[in-house]
TINUVEX-825225 format. One record per residue (C-alpha): chain; x, y, z; residue number from 1. Coordinates in pm, 1 decimal. Example, Ala and Ser with C-alpha at 12.3 -4.5 7.8 and 13.67 -1.06 7.14 Angstrom:
("A",(1230.0,-450.0,780.0),1);
("A",(1367.0,-106.0,714.0),2);
This chain:
("A",(3287.0,2827.4,5418.2),1);
("A",(2980.8,2872.7,5554.3),2);
("A",(2767.0,3042.1,5285.9),3);
("A",(2455.9,3173.6,5356.8),4);
("A",(2167.4,3243.2,5077.5),5);
("A",(1865.2,3442.4,5124.6),6);
("A",(1566.9,3316.3,4962.1),7);
("A",(1217.3,3487.1,5040.8),8);
("A",(1059.1,3470.4,4692.0),9);
("A",(1019.6,3097.8,4662.8),10);
("A",(665.7,3123.6,4412.1),11);
("A",(926.2,3317.3,4162.4),12);
("A",(993.8,2923.0,4018.8),13);
("A",(1252.1,3010.4,3772.6),14);
("A",(1421.4,3331.8,4022.5),15);
("A",(1454.9,2993.1,4302.7),16);
("A",(1543.7,2709.9,4125.9),17);
("A",(1811.1,2909.5,3970.7),18);
("A",(1956.8,2996.4,4288.6),19);
("A",(1926.4,2644.4,4435.9),20);
("A",(2084.3,2549.3,4187.8),21);
("A",(2411.0,2731.5,4294.1),22);
("A",(2333.6,2671.5,4614.6),23);
("A",(2408.6,2279.5,4522.4),24);
("A",(2687.6,2316.5,4333.2),25);
("A",(2901.3,2516.1,4642.8),26);
("A",(2730.0,2264.5,4906.5),27);
("A",(2881.4,2005.5,4670.1),28);
("A",(3223.6,2178.1,4692.3),29);
("A",(3175.1,2127.2,5076.8),30);
("A",(3053.1,2477.2,5177.9),31);
("A",(2823.4,2483.8,5430.7),32);
("A",(2506.1,2584.0,5335.0),33);
("A",(2285.6,2823.9,5551.7),34);
("A",(1935.1,2852.4,5373.0),35);
("A",(1644.3,3144.3,5470.0),36);
("A",(1374.6,3169.5,5357.1),37);
("A",(1073.4,3403.8,5398.2),38);
("A",(823.6,3207.8,5614.9),39);
("A",(521.3,3451.4,5552.4),40);
("A",(720.6,3742.1,5696.3),41);
("A",(589.5,3989.2,5396.9),42);
("A",(231.8,3856.7,5353.6),43);
("A",(118.8,4157.9,5341.4),44);
("A",(245.0,4224.5,5024.6),45);
("A",(583.7,4080.8,4834.4),46);
("A",(707.3,4026.7,4537.9),47);
("A",(605.8,3711.7,4534.4),48);
("A",(260.4,3859.4,4464.6),49);
("A",(305.9,4112.6,4232.5),50);
("A",(458.6,3848.9,4021.0),51);
("A",(154.4,3628.8,4073.9),52);
("A",(-46.3,3967.7,3924.1),53);
("A",(-223.8,3949.5,4279.5),54);
("A",(-276.6,4374.9,4301.6),55);
("A",(-229.3,4506.2,4629.3),56);
("A",(-586.5,4570.0,4728.9),57);
("A",(-623.0,4211.5,4689.6),58);
("A",(-828.8,3921.2,4877.3),59);
("A",(-649.9,3758.1,5221.2),60);
("A",(-756.2,3494.9,5016.1),61);
("A",(-509.1,3562.5,4820.7),62);
("A",(-254.9,3672.9,4897.1),63);
("A",(-165.7,3327.2,5104.6),64);
("A",(-289.3,3162.2,4791.9),65);
("A",(55.0,3315.1,4699.7),66);
("A",(217.3,3236.1,5021.6),67);
("A",(134.3,2931.7,5025.5),68);
("A",(286.1,2874.8,4734.8),69);
("A",(603.3,3016.3,4876.4),70);
("A",(603.7,2792.0,5105.0),71);
("A",(544.9,2440.0,4869.3),72);
("A",(815.1,2596.4,4650.9),73);
("A",(1085.8,2632.4,4933.4),74);
("A",(1000.2,2292.7,5074.3),75);
("A",(1071.4,2095.9,4701.9),76);
("A",(1382.0,2322.4,4696.9),77);
("A",(1497.6,2209.5,5083.5),78);
("A",(1410.6,1821.5,5014.8),79);
("A",(1520.5,1814.3,4642.0),80);
("A",(1879.2,1947.0,4719.5),81);
("A",(1906.0,1832.4,5105.6),82);
("A",(1982.7,2236.3,5226.3),83);
("A",(2004.9,2319.7,5565.8),84);
("A",(1794.3,2631.6,5702.7),85);
("A",(1506.0,2795.5,5825.3),86);
("A",(1297.8,3117.4,5813.1),87);
("A",(1297.8,3429.1,5865.2),88);
("A",(1028.9,3481.2,6027.2),89);
("A",(1134.8,3258.6,6300.8),90);
("A",(1410.9,3440.9,6435.2),91);
("A",(1148.3,3738.9,6497.9),92);
("A",(1030.6,3838.9,6891.4),93);
("A",(683.2,3977.3,6875.3),94);
("A",(876.0,4259.3,7068.9),95);
("A",(1080.1,4280.7,6792.7),96);
("A",(790.1,4309.8,6514.4),97);
("A",(626.2,4603.6,6757.3),98);
("A",(961.0,4778.5,6713.0),99);
("A",(926.7,4746.6,6351.4),100);
("A",(569.7,4883.8,6354.4),101);
("A",(679.5,5167.2,6597.9),102);
("A",(975.8,5287.7,6340.9),103);
("A",(698.5,5217.6,6057.2),104);
("A",(429.2,5479.3,6231.3),105);
("A",(692.0,5719.4,6304.0),106);
("A",(776.7,5772.6,5942.2),107);
("A",(692.8,6092.0,5791.5),108);
("A",(808.0,6121.9,5411.9),109);
("A",(955.3,6413.7,5539.6),110);
("A",(1204.9,6219.1,5766.9),111);
("A",(1157.4,5872.2,5508.1),112);
("A",(1558.5,5949.7,5307.0),113);
("A",(1688.9,5994.3,5722.6),114);
("A",(1598.1,5686.9,5848.1),115);
("A",(1896.3,5458.6,5910.2),116);
("A",(1974.4,5231.7,6194.0),117);
("A",(2298.8,5086.3,6245.6),118);
("A",(2479.5,5320.1,5967.9),119);
("A",(2207.0,5149.9,5682.7),120);
("A",(1993.5,5390.2,5549.4),121);
("A",(1743.7,5172.7,5584.6),122);
("A",(1461.9,5428.1,5483.8),123);
("A",(1612.7,5456.2,5081.9),124);
("A",(1611.8,5118.4,5062.3),125);
("A",(1235.8,5108.7,5131.1),126);
("A",(1201.0,5278.4,4830.4),127);
("A",(1339.0,5086.8,4560.2),128);
("A",(1069.9,4813.8,4465.0),129);
("A",(825.9,5112.9,4524.8),130);
("A",(973.1,5379.7,4294.0),131);
("A",(990.5,5128.0,4006.7),132);
("A",(622.3,4920.5,4104.4),133);
("A",(496.7,5309.0,4039.4),134);
("A",(718.4,5499.1,3798.7),135);
("A",(748.8,5751.0,4009.5),136);
("A",(983.0,6058.5,3950.8),137);
("A",(932.3,6206.4,4263.9),138);
("A",(877.1,6099.3,4706.2),139);
("A",(617.7,6357.1,4679.2),140);
("A",(326.5,6132.3,4796.1),141);
("A",(-10.4,6166.5,4842.7),142);
("A",(-229.9,5957.6,5148.0),143);
("A",(-286.8,5705.1,5000.6),144);
("A",(45.8,5647.9,4824.5),145);
("A",(237.8,5645.9,5162.3),146);
("A",(-17.3,5394.1,5313.6),147);
("A",(142.0,5225.7,4993.4),148);
("A",(448.7,5258.3,5091.5),149);
("A",(433.3,5188.1,5464.7),150);
("A",(402.2,4842.7,5378.9),151);
("A",(690.0,4785.0,5220.1),152);
("A",(876.6,4975.6,5469.2),153);
("A",(730.0,4730.5,5712.2),154);
("A",(858.0,4445.7,5505.7),155);
("A",(1212.1,4604.5,5492.6),156);
("A",(1186.2,4679.8,5756.7),157);
("A",(1151.8,4350.5,5920.7),158);
("A",(1431.0,4187.3,5660.9),159);
("A",(1667.8,4443.8,5835.6),160);
("A",(1600.4,4324.6,6193.5),161);
("A",(1572.0,3965.3,6075.2),162);
("A",(1911.2,4041.1,5869.3),163);
("A",(2096.5,4109.4,6135.4),164);
("A",(1978.9,3802.9,6395.4),165);
("A",(2122.5,3643.3,6120.9),166);
("A",(2418.7,3767.0,6029.7),167);
("A",(2495.5,3728.9,6439.8),168);
("A",(2353.2,3390.1,6445.1),169);
("A",(2547.1,3270.2,6166.7),170);
("A",(2863.5,3477.3,6090.5),171);
("A",(2841.3,3336.3,5686.3),172);
("A",(3187.0,3425.7,5455.8),173);
("A",(2955.2,3497.2,5171.4),174);
("A",(2573.7,3593.4,5150.4),175);
("A",(2426.8,3526.7,4824.0),176);
("A",(2077.9,3612.0,4728.5),177);
("A",(1860.3,3690.1,4398.7),178);
("A",(1815.2,3995.0,4246.7),179);
("A",(2012.0,4280.3,4544.0),180);
("A",(1730.9,4559.0,4368.8),181);
("A",(1465.1,4452.9,4534.9),182);
("A",(1377.0,4653.0,4875.7),183);
("A",(1383.7,4369.2,5142.8),184);
("A",(1691.5,4271.4,4982.2),185);
("A",(1887.7,4559.0,4924.5),186);
("A",(1926.4,4554.9,5328.4),187);
("A",(2013.6,4232.0,5367.6),188);
("A",(2350.6,4390.3,5127.4),189);
("A",(2420.2,4711.2,5255.9),190);
("A",(2406.5,4517.1,5617.9),191);
("A",(2646.3,4198.6,5464.5),192);
("A",(2892.3,4540.2,5317.2),193);
("A",(2885.7,4724.5,5690.6),194);
("A",(3041.6,4411.4,5813.7),195);
("A",(3305.0,4293.8,5575.9),196);
("A",(3125.0,4017.1,5413.2),197);
("A",(3105.9,3970.7,5048.3),198);
("A",(2809.2,3930.4,4909.4),199);
("A",(2705.9,3857.5,4530.3),200);
("A",(2389.1,3886.1,4369.9),201);
("A",(2203.2,3654.7,4095.2),202);
("A",(2031.5,3713.1,3802.6),203);
("A",(1878.3,3565.9,3451.4),204);
("A",(2113.7,3585.5,3132.8),205);
("A",(2009.0,3938.9,2881.0),206);
("A",(1994.4,3697.6,2593.8),207);
("A",(1545.6,3671.1,2556.0),208);
("A",(1645.7,3344.0,2340.2),209);
("A",(1741.0,3099.0,2620.0),210);
("A",(1763.0,3339.9,2971.2),211);
("A",(1666.7,3136.6,3201.2),212);
("A",(1931.6,2888.2,3093.8),213);
("A",(2262.5,3193.1,3169.5),214);
("A",(2294.9,3329.2,3472.8),215);
("A",(2463.5,3641.9,3603.1),216);
("A",(2659.7,3549.7,3953.2),217);
("A",(2931.6,3876.6,4087.5),218);
("A",(3000.5,4054.1,4329.5),219);
("A",(2829.5,4339.3,4486.5),220);
("A",(2570.8,4490.1,4289.5),221);
("A",(2484.8,4582.2,3901.7),222);
("A",(2774.0,4441.2,3631.0),223);
("A",(2610.8,4527.1,3395.0),224);
("A",(2837.5,4876.4,3485.6),225);
("A",(3083.2,4668.2,3555.6),226);
("A",(3140.4,4532.2,3166.7),227);
("A",(3253.2,4869.4,3013.6),228);
("A",(3575.9,4803.9,3198.1),229);
("A",(3633.2,4524.5,3078.2),230);
("A",(3535.7,4690.4,2637.3),231);
("A",(3898.9,4719.7,2584.5),232);
("A",(4054.1,4382.1,2644.0),233);
("A",(3695.9,4227.2,2451.0),234);
("A",(3614.3,4488.9,2143.3),235);
("A",(3948.5,4428.2,1900.0),236);
("A",(3853.2,4051.1,1914.5),237);
("A",(3655.6,3878.3,1623.5),238);
("A",(3316.8,3758.8,1706.4),239);
("A",(3328.3,3379.9,1667.8),240);
("A",(3039.4,3271.2,1425.3),241);
("A",(2850.7,3047.7,1697.2),242);
("A",(2792.5,3366.5,1893.3),243);
("A",(2707.9,3566.0,1627.7),244);
("A",(2423.0,3317.1,1617.6),245);
("A",(2364.7,3363.6,1938.6),246);
("A",(2304.3,3704.1,1943.9),247);
("A",(2127.2,3726.1,1628.7),248);
("A",(1867.9,3508.5,1851.6),249);
("A",(1821.2,3762.5,2093.6),250);
("A",(1745.4,4038.5,1859.3),251);
("A",(1468.6,3788.9,1661.6),252);
("A",(1352.1,3729.8,2015.3),253);
("A",(1301.6,4109.8,2063.6),254);
("A",(1165.2,4135.0,1690.2),255);
("A",(870.9,3942.2,1821.2),256);
("A",(760.4,4145.2,2069.0),257);
("A",(614.2,3871.2,2305.4),258);
("A",(815.0,3888.0,2591.9),259);
("A",(786.1,4069.2,2893.4),260);
("A",(1066.0,4178.9,2957.7),261);
("A",(1056.0,4376.7,2535.8),262);
("A",(790.6,4638.9,2568.5),263);
("A",(817.2,4729.0,2195.8),264);
("A",(514.4,4608.8,2023.7),265);
("A",(602.7,4293.0,1693.1),266);
("A",(811.2,4431.4,1396.5),267);
("A",(493.6,4521.8,1133.2),268);
("A",(461.8,4186.2,907.2),269);
("A",(400.5,4344.7,548.5),270);
("A",(556.5,4721.3,688.8),271);
("A",(405.5,5075.2,764.3),272);
("A",(435.8,5375.2,487.4),273);
("A",(584.7,5572.1,787.9),274);
("A",(665.4,5844.7,613.5),275);
("A",(318.7,5910.2,453.9),276);
("A",(199.2,5859.9,866.4),277);
("A",(379.9,6131.0,1016.7),278);
("A",(391.5,6351.5,663.2),279);
("A",(733.8,6342.1,661.7),280);
("A",(865.1,6448.9,309.4),281);
("A",(1100.7,6286.0,48.3),282);
("A",(1357.1,6523.6,143.6),283);
("A",(1395.6,6550.2,493.8),284);
("A",(1631.9,6291.6,737.1),285);
("A",(1428.6,6127.3,992.1),286);
("A",(1597.3,6186.1,1353.1),287);
("A",(1461.2,5971.7,1600.4),288);
("A",(1461.0,6039.4,2003.7),289);
("A",(1401.1,5702.1,2197.8),290);
("A",(1285.6,5802.1,2570.8),291);
("A",(1372.6,5626.6,2854.4),292);
("A",(1122.5,5494.1,3112.4),293);
("A",(1280.2,5778.8,3384.1),294);
("A",(1178.9,5619.9,3730.6),295);
("A",(1447.0,5405.0,3695.6),296);
("A",(1721.6,5628.1,3689.9),297);
("A",(1550.0,5807.0,3999.7),298);
("A",(1481.9,5527.0,4233.4),299);
("A",(1867.6,5381.2,4108.0),300);
("A",(1977.5,5758.3,4242.5),301);
("A",(1754.6,5772.6,4549.1),302);
("A",(1903.4,5399.9,4682.3),303);
("A",(2269.3,5509.5,4654.3),304);
("A",(2332.2,5237.7,4331.2),305);
("A",(2375.8,5444.0,4087.0),306);
("A",(2570.9,5845.4,4170.9),307);
("A",(2331.0,6078.5,4203.5),308);
("A",(2614.3,6425.7,4193.6),309);
("A",(2720.6,6285.6,3828.1),310);
("A",(2660.9,6613.1,3619.8),311);
("A",(2461.5,6580.4,3284.1),312);
("A",(2432.2,6769.6,3008.6),313);
("A",(2111.1,6788.2,3035.0),314);
("A",(1999.5,6727.7,3363.1),315);
("A",(1622.9,6591.1,3294.2),316);
("A",(1499.9,6445.4,2983.5),317);
("A",(1275.9,6665.2,2983.0),318);
("A",(1583.1,6970.9,2879.0),319);
("A",(1718.2,6710.1,2633.8),320);
("A",(1334.6,6749.5,2476.3),321);
("A",(1329.3,7129.6,2519.4),322);
("A",(1686.1,7120.4,2349.4),323);
("A",(1552.0,6913.2,2034.1),324);
("A",(1243.6,7084.9,2051.1),325);
("A",(1497.1,7447.8,1968.7),326);
("A",(1684.0,7299.0,1721.5),327);
("A",(1474.8,7111.8,1505.9),328);
("A",(1268.9,7488.7,1462.4),329);
("A",(1524.6,7590.2,1236.0),330);
("A",(1593.0,7287.7,1030.9),331);
("A",(1343.2,7247.1,826.8),332);
("A",(1562.4,6968.1,597.9),333);
("A",(1478.5,6794.7,923.2),334);
("A",(1184.4,6577.2,1068.8),335);
("A",(1227.6,6478.8,1431.3),336);
("A",(1062.8,6178.9,1551.0),337);
("A",(1020.1,6120.7,1945.1),338);
("A",(931.4,5781.5,2099.2),339);
("A",(787.9,5794.1,2448.1),340);
("A",(854.1,5441.0,2590.2),341);
("A",(672.3,5186.8,2605.3),342);
("A",(721.0,5132.8,2996.7),343);
("A",(568.5,5495.4,3068.7),344);
("A",(230.6,5356.1,3039.8),345);
("A",(45.4,5075.6,3127.7),346);
("A",(179.5,4781.8,2900.9),347);
("A",(162.8,4344.0,2986.0),348);
("A",(436.9,4380.6,3250.8),349);
("A",(244.0,4715.7,3460.3),350);
("A",(-70.0,4849.8,3465.7),351);
("A",(22.9,5214.6,3597.2),352);
("A",(162.9,5515.1,3410.5),353);
("A",(416.5,5678.5,3481.4),354);
("A",(413.0,6077.0,3650.1),355);
("A",(738.6,6126.6,3441.6),356);
("A",(442.5,6026.1,3110.6),357);
("A",(186.9,6289.1,3242.3),358);
("A",(526.8,6514.3,3246.4),359);
("A",(585.6,6479.7,2852.5),360);
("A",(228.2,6504.3,2736.5),361);
("A",(295.8,6875.6,2909.6),362);
("A",(586.0,6927.7,2731.9),363);
("A",(442.3,6843.9,2371.0),364);
("A",(131.8,7037.5,2383.6),365);
("A",(380.9,7306.9,2110.5),366);
("A",(554.9,7127.9,1837.6),367);
("A",(719.7,7233.7,1493.0),368);
("A",(588.4,7122.3,1197.8),369);
("A",(844.2,6883.2,1185.5),370);
("A",(836.8,6706.8,1493.9),371);
("A",(584.7,6418.6,1561.8),372);
("A",(498.7,6179.9,1867.3),373);
("A",(509.1,5807.2,1859.2),374);
("A",(331.7,5728.9,2192.5),375);
("A",(317.0,5368.2,2313.8),376);
("A",(-63.0,5333.7,2161.9),377);
("A",(9.6,5426.7,1798.8),378);
("A",(164.7,5027.4,1807.2),379);
("A",(449.9,5157.3,1602.3),380);
("A",(709.8,4845.2,1641.3),381);
("A",(1071.3,5064.6,1738.6),382);
("A",(1204.5,4813.6,1430.5),383);
("A",(943.3,4957.9,1179.6),384);
("A",(1079.1,5295.6,1356.0),385);
("A",(1421.0,5152.6,1207.0),386);
("A",(1368.4,5123.8,878.5),387);
("A",(1297.3,5596.1,798.2),388);
("A",(1571.8,5655.8,1047.3),389);
("A",(1885.4,5862.0,990.7),390);
("A",(2013.2,5926.7,1265.7),391);
("A",(1904.2,5765.2,1684.0),392);
("A",(1916.3,6025.7,1918.3),393);
("A",(1931.7,5858.8,2296.5),394);
("A",(1995.5,5916.9,2660.5),395);
("A",(2014.8,5613.1,2794.4),396);
("A",(1749.1,5319.5,2689.9),397);
("A",(1942.0,5022.6,2510.8),398);
("A",(1722.9,5124.6,2204.4),399);
("A",(2058.3,5291.4,2135.8),400);
("A",(2280.8,4936.5,2128.4),401);
("A",(1986.2,4817.9,1938.9),402);
("A",(1975.3,5055.7,1617.3),403);
("A",(2356.3,4997.7,1648.6),404);
("A",(2311.4,4662.5,1627.6),405);
("A",(2100.3,4762.2,1291.2),406);
("A",(2399.1,5028.2,1105.3),407);
("A",(2184.9,5321.3,1284.4),408);
("A",(2406.3,5639.0,1391.4),409);
("A",(2300.5,5690.2,1727.5),410);
("A",(2408.1,6031.1,1870.8),411);
("A",(2430.6,6047.3,2309.7),412);
("A",(2484.4,6313.3,2570.1),413);
("A",(2644.3,6098.7,2864.0),414);
("A",(2909.5,5836.6,2871.4),415);
("A",(2806.7,5763.0,3265.3),416);
("A",(2403.5,5714.6,3129.8),417);
("A",(2411.9,5419.7,2953.9),418);
("A",(2500.6,5104.3,3036.1),419);
("A",(2718.2,5002.5,2671.2),420);
("A",(2953.3,5122.5,2535.1),421);
("A",(2966.0,5501.2,2406.9),422);
("A",(3218.0,5455.9,2185.7),423);
("A",(2984.4,5226.0,1956.4),424);
("A",(2773.0,5649.9,1931.9),425);
("A",(2809.7,5923.3,1909.9),426);
("A",(2874.4,6162.2,2188.5),427);
("A",(2918.1,6497.1,2228.6),428);
("A",(2859.3,6645.2,2642.9),429);
("A",(2886.3,7012.7,2597.4),430);
("A",(2571.9,7212.0,2386.9),431);
("A",(2811.1,7275.6,2103.4),432);
("A",(2972.3,6893.5,2100.6),433);
("A",(2653.5,6717.0,2089.5),434);
("A",(2478.2,6882.8,1807.3),435);
("A",(2796.3,6893.2,1591.1),436);
("A",(2777.6,6517.0,1635.1),437);
("A",(2428.5,6511.7,1536.7),438);
("A",(2549.7,6691.3,1214.8),439);
("A",(2878.4,6438.1,1158.2),440);
("A",(2601.6,6183.3,1228.2),441);
("A",(2354.9,6314.6,952.7),442);
("A",(2667.9,6243.6,714.0),443);
("A",(2839.2,5993.5,814.7),444);
("A",(2499.2,5751.8,814.6),445);
("A",(2489.6,5351.9,815.8),446);
("A",(2801.5,5189.5,841.0),447);
("A",(2826.4,4744.9,845.7),448);
("A",(3133.3,4769.0,1089.9),449);
("A",(2935.4,5003.1,1359.3),450);
("A",(2668.8,4645.6,1366.6),451);
("A",(3042.0,4470.6,1347.0),452);
("A",(3135.8,4682.6,1696.9),453);
("A",(2794.3,4628.8,1834.4),454);
("A",(2769.0,4235.1,1757.8),455);
("A",(3135.8,4238.0,1988.7),456);
("A",(3003.1,4390.9,2258.9),457);
("A",(2696.4,4212.8,2299.9),458);
("A",(2874.8,3927.3,2251.8),459);
("A",(3095.9,3991.1,2588.6),460);
("A",(2749.4,4084.8,2768.1),461);
("A",(2559.6,3827.7,2656.5),462);
("A",(2763.2,3542.1,2675.1),463);
("A",(3151.1,3562.3,2812.3),464);
("A",(2998.5,3784.4,3091.8),465);
("A",(2746.3,3440.9,3202.3),466);
("A",(2753.5,3140.4,3290.9),467);
("A",(2510.8,2799.0,3181.3),468);
("A",(2312.9,2645.3,3346.3),469);
("A",(2133.9,2474.0,3076.2),470);
("A",(2253.9,2103.8,3131.5),471);
("A",(2020.0,2178.7,3451.2),472);
("A",(1717.6,2338.6,3354.8),473);
("A",(1596.9,2334.1,2990.8),474);
("A",(1242.5,2537.1,3032.5),475);
("A",(1232.7,2834.6,2806.5),476);
("A",(938.3,3030.2,2814.6),477);
("A",(842.5,3088.9,2455.6),478);
("A",(957.7,2705.0,2305.8),479);
("A",(723.3,2565.7,2075.0),480);
("A",(601.6,2232.5,2205.7),481);
("A",(403.8,1962.5,1954.3),482);
("A",(60.3,1961.4,2148.0),483);
("A",(139.4,1579.0,2238.2),484);
("A",(370.0,1778.4,2478.2),485);
("A",(143.0,2050.4,2621.1),486);
("A",(-182.7,1786.1,2715.4),487);
("A",(37.8,1479.3,2846.1),488);
("A",(184.6,1879.8,3062.3),489);
("A",(-144.3,1996.5,3141.7),490);
("A",(-262.6,1646.8,3241.6),491);
("A",(57.8,1550.1,3464.9),492);
("A",(-59.0,1946.8,3611.5),493);
("A",(-327.9,1805.5,3698.3),494);
("A",(-236.1,1500.8,3909.3),495);
("A",(40.3,1695.6,4082.5),496);
("A",(40.6,2082.2,4046.2),497);
("A",(405.7,2074.6,4157.8),498);
("A",(522.1,1824.4,3885.1),499);
("A",(703.4,2027.4,3675.3),500);
("A",(906.1,2182.0,3951.9),501);
("A",(976.5,1819.9,4082.0),502);
("A",(1073.8,1723.8,3690.4),503);
("A",(1334.1,2030.5,3707.6),504);
("A",(1488.1,1909.6,4037.6),505);
("A",(1484.2,1497.8,3903.7),506);
("A",(1642.5,1653.9,3608.2),507);
("A",(1935.9,1812.7,3697.6),508);
("A",(2256.2,1706.6,3607.5),509);
("A",(2447.1,1555.0,3906.1),510);
("A",(2767.0,1780.1,3885.3),511);
("A",(2679.3,2101.4,3653.5),512);
("A",(2923.7,2182.0,3354.5),513);
("A",(2961.1,2570.8,3545.5),514);
("A",(3025.0,2419.7,3901.0),515);
("A",(3415.4,2493.1,3926.8),516);
("A",(3410.6,2838.9,3817.1),517);
("A",(3113.5,2884.4,4065.4),518);
("A",(3292.8,2772.1,4312.1),519);
("A",(3610.7,3020.4,4228.8),520);
("A",(3376.1,3300.5,4195.9),521);
("A",(3271.6,3226.3,4484.5),522);
("A",(3518.1,3118.3,4723.5),523);
("A",(3797.2,3308.9,4574.8),524);
("A",(3609.6,3679.7,4589.7),525);
("A",(3592.6,3722.9,4237.5),526);
("A",(3373.9,3955.5,4089.6),527);
("A",(3230.5,3761.8,3844.0),528);
("A",(3363.3,3507.2,3547.4),529);
("A",(3504.1,3747.3,3414.5),530);
("A",(3755.0,3817.5,3655.7),531);
("A",(3856.7,3393.6,3592.8),532);
("A",(3857.5,3402.5,3199.8),533);
("A",(4075.3,3573.6,2995.7),534);
("A",(3987.9,3661.2,2674.6),535);
("A",(4180.5,3414.0,2528.2),536);
("A",(4024.1,3192.2,2601.8),537);
("A",(3745.3,3178.8,2432.4),538);
("A",(3736.6,3094.1,2065.3),539);
("A",(3896.5,3227.6,1808.0),540);
("A",(3819.7,3359.2,1459.7),541);
("A",(3997.9,3538.0,1231.7),542);
("A",(3830.9,3894.7,1048.8),543);
("A",(3768.8,3711.4,747.8),544);
("A",(3576.9,3463.4,911.1),545);
("A",(3383.9,3725.0,1113.4),546);
("A",(3255.6,3936.7,832.2),547);
("A",(3143.5,3624.4,648.9),548);
("A",(2918.3,3530.7,969.9),549);
("A",(2855.0,3867.3,984.0),550);
("A",(2663.3,3826.2,573.2),551);
("A",(2488.0,3505.6,776.5),552);
("A",(2350.4,3682.7,1068.8),553);
("A",(2273.3,4015.8,879.2),554);
("A",(2053.7,3814.0,634.7),555);
("A",(1917.2,3619.7,918.5),556);
("A",(1800.2,3965.4,1012.3),557);
("A",(1639.9,4058.0,700.3),558);
("A",(1487.1,3757.1,721.8),559);
("A",(1309.9,3841.2,1077.1),560);
("A",(1245.7,4205.8,969.2),561);
("A",(1088.4,4193.8,600.5),562);
("A",(1000.4,3829.0,576.7),563);
("A",(866.1,3774.2,199.2),564);
("A",(966.9,4106.7,157.9),565);
("A",(1305.5,4082.8,256.7),566);
("A",(1441.7,4110.1,-155.0),567);
("A",(1227.1,4330.9,-241.8),568);
("A",(1458.3,4673.6,-75.9),569);
("A",(1278.6,5031.6,-164.1),570);
("A",(1601.3,5315.7,-208.4),571);
("A",(1740.2,5456.5,73.2),572);
("A",(1627.8,5233.4,340.5),573);
("A",(1816.3,5032.4,603.0),574);
("A",(1633.1,4754.5,436.8),575);
("A",(1826.0,4849.1,81.0),576);
("A",(2157.2,4899.2,318.3),577);
("A",(2131.2,4582.1,447.8),578);
("A",(2025.2,4387.3,175.9),579);
("A",(2375.2,4532.4,-20.5),580);
("A",(2550.6,4471.9,227.8),581);
("A",(2514.0,4060.4,253.7),582);
("A",(2521.0,4081.4,-145.8),583);
("A",(2858.2,4262.8,-145.5),584);
């Protein structure tokens, strides 16, 4: 079988190296591997430059430095893994490049979505990276924004033209790439699909405690959405202690707030009297509405990666907010805290304020007395808020499952928006049932069984659906290292700038443990590892063993959440409920 890897982002080593490991496994399995790299085709600006914090208006020298790094890492991978292939730039002629520029110059904002070549909606695909980078929720462009977008459009066109030639030349049986959402990758997925070629995407794992030691390898686009179809098979299976501890490890990393994928600030060490800060009376119950970064949904809908014809109770987040504000005005016994998603504003990963944030600022001009807004600038952790939350109201934020893991009832208004099982939450998809579910959630309150179910879901999401590559890639992003190791590593990098990359290659396993699964997924056209391993093939334990493990893990959460105060909970708080269950 001929398997083609499109790998244009070698400068992002934590993506490129796991991708090369998978290519190596398939090569060892007797398959012909064609490894296609960039060759400075996207040198105007690319994902690698963004990852290395090079702005789009950077000097040519800074941009070339990233291209040089990409070239060096690519050569290391080709040499160490003996992967044959070539640069995408080598297949494009000067005539191709002129045609790309001509098309790019002829497109206007008004006809962008109509740009289709060989049945592939290239214009829509080109929007994917741009919309997320600039956090857009509309397709209106200023003249400056249009010039910036044109760079992405030309990159996407170059990738498409190159892909068409490579597929003609190689006629592969499979196409594999790291992250299908990047615009230059997305057109490869679309063109492969048009030609009846199965394509697979890779991503790092979702558990932040060992994100780089796990990979997703799945057919098509987002496995995350398809995980929901496996939930009925797994939701009744008790979670083994080791797996439960692994899920907790992820949550503990969330609490530290240090990872670039964690938007919430760290949990406070000494705690914050948030009821006093927000002016919440002792007799008021607290609703916390967790907003989502709207541009991610908008980008997925525009590019066709998420249905745009689904009907929701609240078409826009601002519609949802207005309905909640109308509800809360009539309920003096309740207090509503609206938590704006930190991604809407500049943060440690992005420097852009979202278009949606400006809409929210308009909506919050006239708030009821029993309502407050928690802006990212307030520096309040989601997990500090959790301690006073009676019910969470969620759109599609991952906060919905995080608070479910703490036993807090969560109410959602659409089963199609969340990327976790709706039955972990209360669901109301009509106006009457939605507000009825809020009342029911307030009545039912906190539940340790909700924690149990959420652990089972995260076992499926974080472990059972992932491939383990830890025998070949040990690097952890926030590992604590002794000072002698840090000094030794610094010296090695000074003597050999790419010491770590060469070391990774040298220390990989001769034969990866996950090799048989990787081979079967790709060669048999399987959806993912879940399409191979049955639930019965995982460790099985009794309900009693799971309950003991659940108490142990909640104990770990209590220690991380409350530190030295973990044994002195205040009544009617999350802290008190968690401790009571552990001691029961």
